[in-house]
N, C-alpha and C positions, 0 to 999 in steps of 0.2 A: 799523703793519703792516710786516712785513719783505718787501722786494722781491727779495732775493737768497736763494739756496738754502744758507743757513748758519745753524745754531742752536748756540749755546754754552750750557753749563751747568756749574755747579760743585756738587759734593756732598761733604759731610764724612761720612766712614765711620768706624765704631767699631772697625775692624780694620786691621792694618798692610797696606801695599801688597804685601808678600810673600805674605800670605794671599789677597789679592784675585787676584794673578797666578797663584798656584797653583790657585784655584778656577777661573779663566778658562782655563788651560791644560787642566784636567781636563775642562772643558765642550767645548773645541775638539777634544780627543783622544778624546772619548767614543765608544765603538763603538755604543752603543744610543741611537739617536735624538738626535743633537746638534741644538741649535737655533741655534747660532752658528757662523760659519765665519770664518777669518781668521788673524791671527798676534798672538801676545802675548809680550812680553819684559818683564822686570822694569824698570818706569819708564814704558813706553808700549805701546799696543796699537792695532790696526785690525781691527775685526770688522764683520760684517754679518749679518742675519738669514738663515738658511737657508730656502729656499723649495722647493716641490715642482716649480715650472715656472720657466722663464727669466723674469727681471724686469729690464728695462732701467732702471727707475727705483728700484732698491733703494738704501737708505740706508746709507752707510758711517759707522760709529760709531768715531771715534778718540778716544783718551784718553791722558792722563798722570797720574801719581800721585806724590805726595810724602808721606813720612811725617811725622807730627806727634807730640807727646808722648803723645796718648791715641788714636791711630788714624791716619787718612790722609785726604788731600784729593785728590779725584778731579776732573780737569778734562776735560770731555766736549765733543765737537763732533759734530753730526749734519749730514752734507751728502751731496749726490749723489756718485757716482763721477765721475772726471775725464772719462770718455768720454760720460757723460750730459750733463755741463756743456757738453762740446764740441758735442754734437748740438743742445742748446737754443741755444747761441750762434750756431752756423752757421745754423740755420733762422731765427732771429730777425733776424740781420743780413742774410741773403739776402732775406727778405721786406721788410725796410726798404729795402734797396737797390732792389728791384723797385718799391716804392711810390715812391721818389724818382724813379726812371726814368720810370715812367708818368705821374707828376704833371708832370715836365719836358716830356714829350711831349704834354701835355694830354689824356691818356687817363684821366679822373678815375674812371671805373667800374672799369677794370683796377687802378688805383692803390688804390682803396678795397677792392677784393677782396684784393689782396696785403697790405695793412695788416690786414684782418680775419683773414686766415689767420695772419699773424705774431702778432697779439695773442692769437688763439685758442690757438696753439701755447704761447705764453709763459704764459698763464693756466691752461691745462690742466696744464702742468708745475708751476706754482706751487701750485695747489690740491692736486695729487697729491703734491707734497713736503710740504705741511702735514699731509695725512692719514698718509703714510708715515712721517714723522719722528715723529708723536705714537705711532704703533703701535710704532716701534722704541724710543722712549723708555719706553713702558709695559713693553715686553718686557725691556729691559735693566734697568729698575727692579725688575722681578719677579726677574730673575737676581741682582741685588744683595741683595735681601731674603732670598734662600734660601741665601746663603753661610753 
């Protein structure tokens, strides 16, 4: 089980990295219903799934590509945006700090409540990451198969 919000993957593609980035740029600049947003340059990219409403827990897909003799190798990372990681870290540390403070003051019920809130926040974020990263992975795999 992965405890942190980071997933890595390597894919071998049958086309060159120039073809990949041409298709990625076409998708990003598409006027009719683009599904990805972000930036792409030859060699690396950072994109995320476009949504109809605001989503603080969207997954950032970043990748690097290298040419090989018969295609290219694509190194992918699926992770939360930095602001989302800051939010999760802040509230987890804050709740753990409150837990420590309450336990030191012998307020066990308050300490247990703060610990429960911290763990709930972390596990909600963790399971949401698992769901969102699989959704982003499936969508990006579908994009790659349509090139």
